[in-house]
N, CA and C atoms as a LAMMPS dump frame, in Angstrom:
ITEM: TIMESTEP
0
ITEM: NUMBER OF ATOMS
318
ITEM: BOX BOUNDS ff ff ff
-5.0000000000000000e+02 5.0000000000000000e+02
-5.0000000000000000e+02 5.0000000000000000e+02
-5.0000000000000000e+02 5.0000000000000000e+02
ITEM: ATOMS id mol type element x y z
1 1 1 N 8.462 9.37 -4.111
2 1 2 C 7.357 9.86 -4.328
3 1 3 C 6.481 8.921 -4.94
4 2 1 N 5.55 8.427 -4.703
5 2 2 C 4.5 7.684 -5.535
6 2 3 C 4.297 8.238 -6.905
7 3 1 N 4.813 6.68 -7.308
8 3 2 C 4.385 6.671 -8.753
9 3 3 C 2.936 7.231 -9.355
10 4 1 N 2.25 6.18 -8.333
11 4 2 C 0.951 6.81 -8.939
12 4 3 C -0.315 5.827 -7.848
13 5 1 N -1.622 6.198 -8.067
14 5 2 C -2.312 5.458 -6.744
15 5 3 C -3.278 4.182 -7.246
16 6 1 N -4.021 3.521 -6.745
17 6 2 C -4.589 2.456 -7.638
18 6 3 C -6.048 2.919 -6.349
19 7 1 N -7.298 3.026 -7.023
20 7 2 C -8.667 2.547 -5.782
21 7 3 C -8.902 1.272 -5.853
22 8 1 N -9.163 0.951 -4.776
23 8 2 C -9.042 -0.329 -5.048
24 8 3 C -10.563 -0.308 -3.684
25 9 1 N -11.767 -1.13 -4.44
26 9 2 C -13.375 -1.966 -3.652
27 9 3 C -12.932 -3.251 -3.167
28 10 1 N -14.073 -3.152 -2.021
29 10 2 C -14.238 -4.506 -1.052
30 10 3 C -15.78 -4.989 -1.929
31 11 1 N -16.196 -5.11 -2.447
32 11 2 C -18.128 -5.486 -2.689
33 11 3 C -18.793 -5.58 -1.469
34 12 1 N -17.791 -6.989 -0.951
35 12 2 C -18.579 -7.2 0.311
36 12 3 C -18.714 -6.372 1.445
37 13 1 N -17.931 -5.474 1.784
38 13 2 C -17.954 -4.19 2.598
39 13 3 C -18.368 -3.362 2.039
40 14 1 N -18.424 -3.044 0.846
41 14 2 C -18.885 -1.616 0.433
42 14 3 C -16.998 -0.275 0.556
43 15 1 N -16.327 -1.193 0.902
44 15 2 C -14.937 -0.251 1.572
45 15 3 C -14.378 0.03 0.159
46 16 1 N -14.034 1.088 0.081
47 16 2 C -13.189 2.305 -0.903
48 16 3 C -11.536 2.641 -0.306
49 17 1 N -10.965 1.863 -0.309
50 17 2 C -9.363 2.69 -0.258
51 17 3 C -8.087 3.369 -1.347
52 18 1 N -7.643 4.054 -1.275
53 18 2 C -7.166 4.468 -2.136
54 18 3 C -5.135 4.044 -2.06
55 19 1 N -4.336 3.38 -2.676
56 19 2 C -3.309 2.573 -2.348
57 19 3 C -2.12 3.658 -2.992
58 20 1 N -1.584 4.563 -2.535
59 20 2 C -0.558 4.687 -3.783
60 20 3 C 0.682 3.165 -3.871
61 21 1 N 1.653 3.347 -5.087
62 21 2 C 2.352 3.047 -5.611
63 21 3 C 3.954 3.645 -5.466
64 22 1 N 4.179 2.679 -5.343
65 22 2 C 6.319 3.68 -5.395
66 22 3 C 6.398 3.585 -3.973
67 23 1 N 7.809 4.363 -4.229
68 23 2 C 8.685 4.85 -2.956
69 23 3 C 7.202 6.076 -2.463
70 24 1 N 8.122 5.741 -1.133
71 24 2 C 6.859 6.613 -0.103
72 24 3 C 8.003 7.44 1.192
73 25 1 N 7.476 8.412 0.821
74 25 2 C 8.645 9.681 1.333
75 25 3 C 7.516 9.676 3.198
76 26 1 N 6.352 9.135 3.354
77 26 2 C 5.894 9.721 4.253
78 26 3 C 5.883 8.751 5.152
79 27 1 N 6.53 7.065 4.946
80 27 2 C 7.001 6.17 5.495
81 27 3 C 8.436 6.716 6.314
82 28 1 N 9.415 7.73 4.946
83 28 2 C 10.779 7.967 5.661
84 28 3 C 10.347 8.87 6.721
85 29 1 N 9.846 10.366 6.162
86 29 2 C 9.635 10.758 7.194
87 29 3 C 8.909 10.369 8.469
88 30 1 N 8.009 9.833 8.213
89 30 2 C 7.263 9.683 10.597
90 30 3 C 6.835 8.498 9.873
91 31 1 N 7.831 7.565 9.267
92 31 2 C 7.275 6.241 9.895
93 31 3 C 6.538 5.514 10.395
94 32 1 N 5.942 4.684 11.076
95 32 2 C 4.252 4.323 11.09
96 32 3 C 3.372 4.522 11.198
97 33 1 N 3.617 6.335 11.12
98 33 2 C 2.089 7.122 11.059
99 33 3 C 1.398 6.91 9.659
100 34 1 N 1.831 6.774 8.84
101 34 2 C 1.1 6.309 8.024
102 34 3 C 0.792 5.205 7.662
103 35 1 N 0.793 4.664 8.252
104 35 2 C 0.345 2.615 8.134
105 35 3 C -0.537 3.14 9.097
106 36 1 N -0.552 3.769 10.226
107 36 2 C -1.442 3.559 11.33
108 36 3 C -2.34 4.536 10.686
109 37 1 N -2.715 5.62 10.313
110 37 2 C -3.729 6.288 9.478
111 37 3 C -4.754 5.512 8.13
112 38 1 N -4.157 5.034 7.662
113 38 2 C -4.296 4.117 6.905
114 38 3 C -5.183 2.205 7.663
115 39 1 N -4.929 2.094 8.432
116 39 2 C -5.958 1.807 9.84
117 39 3 C -4.888 -0.165 9.386
118 40 1 N -4.137 0.559 8.834
119 40 2 C -3.253 -1.064 8.558
120 40 3 C -2.345 -0.961 10.102
121 41 1 N -2.515 -1.79 11.194
122 41 2 C -2.166 -1.728 12.287
123 41 3 C -1.474 -3.204 12.662
124 42 1 N -1.043 -3.957 11.064
125 42 2 C -0.351 -5.162 11.762
126 42 3 C 1.494 -4.03 11.355
127 43 1 N 1.384 -3.48 10.091
128 43 2 C 3.046 -2.947 9.539
129 43 3 C 2.677 -1.97 10.406
130 44 1 N 1.682 -1.288 11.012
131 44 2 C 2.385 -0.203 12.202
132 44 3 C 3.21 -0.275 13.346
133 45 1 N 2.234 -1.296 14.039
134 45 2 C 3.052 -2.044 15.145
135 45 3 C 4.614 -2.889 14.278
136 46 1 N 4.678 -3.464 13.436
137 46 2 C 6.152 -4.149 12.948
138 46 3 C 6.83 -2.521 12.396
139 47 1 N 6.765 -1.679 12.17
140 47 2 C 7.698 -0.674 11.876
141 47 3 C 7.646 0.274 12.757
142 48 1 N 7.072 0.769 14.335
143 48 2 C 7.722 0.518 14.979
144 48 3 C 8.167 -0.141 16.172
145 49 1 N 7.99 -1.315 16.124
146 49 2 C 9.436 -1.774 16.669
147 49 3 C 10.52 -1.586 16.093
148 50 1 N 10.757 -1.893 14.347
149 50 2 C 11.565 -2.65 14.534
150 50 3 C 12.074 -0.965 14.381
151 51 1 N 11.726 0.693 14.512
152 51 2 C 12.85 1.385 14.24
153 51 3 C 12.827 1.854 15.87
154 52 1 N 12.18 0.755 16.643
155 52 2 C 12.786 1.254 18.171
156 52 3 C 13.847 0.65 18.167
157 53 1 N 13.737 -0.966 17.267
158 53 2 C 15.061 -1.718 17.331
159 53 3 C 16.253 -1.311 16.889
160 54 1 N 16.575 -0.429 15.642
161 54 2 C 17.225 -0.511 15.096
162 54 3 C 17.25 1.535 14.591
163 55 1 N 16.839 1.882 16.258
164 55 2 C 17.623 3.677 15.916
165 55 3 C 16.737 4.601 15.273
166 56 1 N 15.331 4.179 14.301
167 56 2 C 14.434 4.177 13.043
168 56 3 C 15.179 3.849 11.82
169 57 1 N 16.3 3.375 11.828
170 57 2 C 17.382 2.975 9.96
171 57 3 C 16.594 1.98 9.465
172 58 1 N 15.595 1.465 10.298
173 58 2 C 14.766 0.389 9.033
174 58 3 C 13.573 1.573 8.782
175 59 1 N 13.171 2.505 8.787
176 59 2 C 12.628 3.041 8.053
177 59 3 C 13.295 3.863 6.112
178 60 1 N 14.576 3.491 6.395
179 60 2 C 15.299 3.365 5.157
180 60 3 C 14.883 1.86 4.284
181 61 1 N 14.372 1.234 4.651
182 61 2 C 14.087 0.23 4.011
183 61 3 C 12.665 0.078 3.855
184 62 1 N 11.682 0.651 5.026
185 62 2 C 10.293 0.499 4.979
186 62 3 C 9.941 1.57 3.921
187 63 1 N 10.895 2.603 3.778
188 63 2 C 10.1 3.808 2.241
189 63 3 C 10.147 2.956 0.652
190 64 1 N 11.006 1.966 0.937
191 64 2 C 10.998 1.566 -0.518
192 64 3 C 9.719 0.316 -0.473
193 65 1 N 9.199 -0.37 0.215
194 65 2 C 8.626 -1.477 0.118
195 65 3 C 6.877 -1.291 0.842
196 66 1 N 7.071 -0.316 1.528
197 66 2 C 5.591 -0.273 2.478
198 66 3 C 4.506 -0.553 1.608
199 67 1 N 4.18 0.496 0.225
200 67 2 C 3.471 0.964 -0.576
201 67 3 C 3.185 -0.512 -1.407
202 68 1 N 4.057 -1.325 -1.565
203 68 2 C 3.55 -2.764 -1.821
204 68 3 C 3.488 -3.645 -1.175
205 69 1 N 3.39 -4.008 0.848
206 69 2 C 2.927 -4.299 1.429
207 69 3 C 1.51 -4.079 0.964
208 70 1 N 1.248 -2.585 1.765
209 70 2 C -0.597 -2.589 2.156
210 70 3 C -1.25 -3.124 0.833
211 71 1 N -0.249 -2.703 -0.708
212 71 2 C -1.489 -3.677 -1.843
213 71 3 C -1.411 -5.078 -1.233
214 72 1 N -0.679 -5.396 -0.958
215 72 2 C -0.904 -6.983 -0.708
216 72 3 C -1.864 -7.228 -0.014
217 73 1 N -1.162 -6.571 1.445
218 73 2 C -2.815 -6.987 2.506
219 73 3 C -3.835 -6.453 1.807
220 74 1 N -3.897 -5.253 0.711
221 74 2 C -5.32 -5.095 1.111
222 74 3 C -6.113 -5.728 -0.748
223 75 1 N -4.988 -7.155 -1.116
224 75 2 C -5.914 -7.614 -2.317
225 75 3 C -5.645 -9.189 -1.629
226 76 1 N -5.15 -8.951 -0.193
227 76 2 C -5.107 -10.443 0.436
228 76 3 C -6.673 -10.031 1.339
229 77 1 N -7.146 -9.205 1.319
230 77 2 C -8.68 -9.117 2.42
231 77 3 C -9.86 -8.714 1.2
232 78 1 N -9.399 -9.039 0.151
233 78 2 C -10.563 -8.839 -1.122
234 78 3 C -10.68 -7.52 -1.576
235 79 1 N -9.886 -6.661 -1.419
236 79 2 C -10.284 -5.7 -2.336
237 79 3 C -9.908 -5.871 -3.701
238 80 1 N -10.177 -5.202 -4.618
239 80 2 C -10.16 -5.51 -6.106
240 80 3 C -9.651 -4.226 -6.351
241 81 1 N -9.047 -4.253 -7.789
242 81 2 C -8.394 -3.235 -8.346
243 81 3 C -9.634 -2.066 -8.968
244 82 1 N -10.139 -1.469 -9.161
245 82 2 C -11.189 -0.208 -9.53
246 82 3 C -10.056 0.568 -10.466
247 83 1 N -9.069 1.377 -10.444
248 83 2 C -8.648 2.153 -11.299
249 83 3 C -7.377 2.813 -10.826
250 84 1 N -6.585 3.27 -12.024
251 84 2 C -4.971 3.653 -11.358
252 84 3 C -4.992 5.2 -11.619
253 85 1 N -4.427 6.363 -11.048
254 85 2 C -4.477 7.104 -11.192
255 85 3 C -3.378 7.925 -12.689
256 86 1 N -2.099 7.39 -12.354
257 86 2 C -1.617 7.887 -14.057
258 86 3 C -1.695 6.005 -14.574
259 87 1 N -1.747 5.868 -15.803
260 87 2 C -1.595 4.865 -16.218
261 87 3 C -2.959 4.016 -16.73
262 88 1 N -2.298 3.019 -17.08
263 88 2 C -3.812 1.504 -16.747
264 88 3 C -3.199 0.322 -15.796
265 89 1 N -4.237 -0.235 -15.468
266 89 2 C -3.911 -1.381 -14.318
267 89 3 C -3.218 -2.602 -14.606
268 90 1 N -3.032 -3.195 -16.055
269 90 2 C -1.591 -3.598 -16.059
270 90 3 C -0.511 -3.56 -15.474
271 91 1 N -0.461 -2.097 -16.828
272 91 2 C 1.088 -1.814 -16.668
273 91 3 C 1.481 -1.37 -15.473
274 92 1 N 0.505 -1.257 -14.586
275 92 2 C 0.906 -0.97 -12.845
276 92 3 C 1.366 -1.825 -12.466
277 93 1 N 0.009 -2.648 -12.541
278 93 2 C -0.084 -4.465 -11.606
279 93 3 C 1.117 -4.922 -12.633
280 94 1 N 1.962 -4.449 -13.578
281 94 2 C 3.841 -5.36 -14.246
282 94 3 C 4.611 -4.588 -13.796
283 95 1 N 4.267 -3.432 -13.472
284 95 2 C 5.815 -2.415 -12.613
285 95 3 C 5.594 -3.043 -10.898
286 96 1 N 4.329 -3.706 -10.619
287 96 2 C 4.537 -3.922 -8.778
288 96 3 C 4.954 -5.272 -8.684
289 97 1 N 4.469 -5.79 -10.446
290 97 2 C 5.337 -7.592 -10.252
291 97 3 C 4.063 -8.503 -9.392
292 98 1 N 3.417 -8.09 -8.82
293 98 2 C 1.839 -8.649 -8.814
294 98 3 C 0.62 -8.61 -9.688
295 99 1 N 0.186 -9.735 -9.196
296 99 2 C -1.275 -9.729 -9.837
297 99 3 C -2.649 -9.309 -9.112
298 100 1 N -3.45 -7.669 -9.805
299 100 2 C -4.131 -7.48 -9.174
300 100 3 C -5.617 -7.682 -9.763
301 101 1 N -6.31 -8.18 -8.359
302 101 2 C -7.96 -8.823 -8.949
303 101 3 C -8.3 -7.504 -9.649
304 102 1 N -9.116 -7.496 -10.424
305 102 2 C -9.758 -6.227 -10.921
306 102 3 C -11.439 -6.466 -10.896
307 103 1 N -12.083 -5.428 -10.937
308 103 2 C -13.518 -5.358 -10.808
309 103 3 C -13.947 -5.853 -11.492
310 104 1 N -15.408 -6.763 -11.922
311 104 2 C -15.97 -6.858 -13.364
312 104 3 C -16.747 -5.562 -13.37
313 105 1 N -17.048 -5.643 -14.25
314 105 2 C -18.045 -4.17 -14.36
315 105 3 C -19.99 -4.376 -13.76
316 106 1 N -20.461 -4.144 -13.908
317 106 2 C -21.535 -3.986 -12.228
318 106 3 C -22.703 -4.244 -14.083
């Protein structure tokens, strides 16, 4: 179960995305579909291909790491953290082990 969620916003495109933090039961049970529904095409294809090659056993690895991979890709695409569901952003970033760029006040 996800520990919390982070709301990301891209000021350039105006897009807002919510990313869960922590363990992903959805990836465990549904494989590549959560990545597909989030529009994360790269990881959807990677998870799908590895699941085919390993008869689904790769989902046992991706359920632990996919949410962090998704957050890293959002940050790389220019999204900045707006808020966290439970807890504060610095605490969540510390738990993730990555630096989260935050939105400045408008």
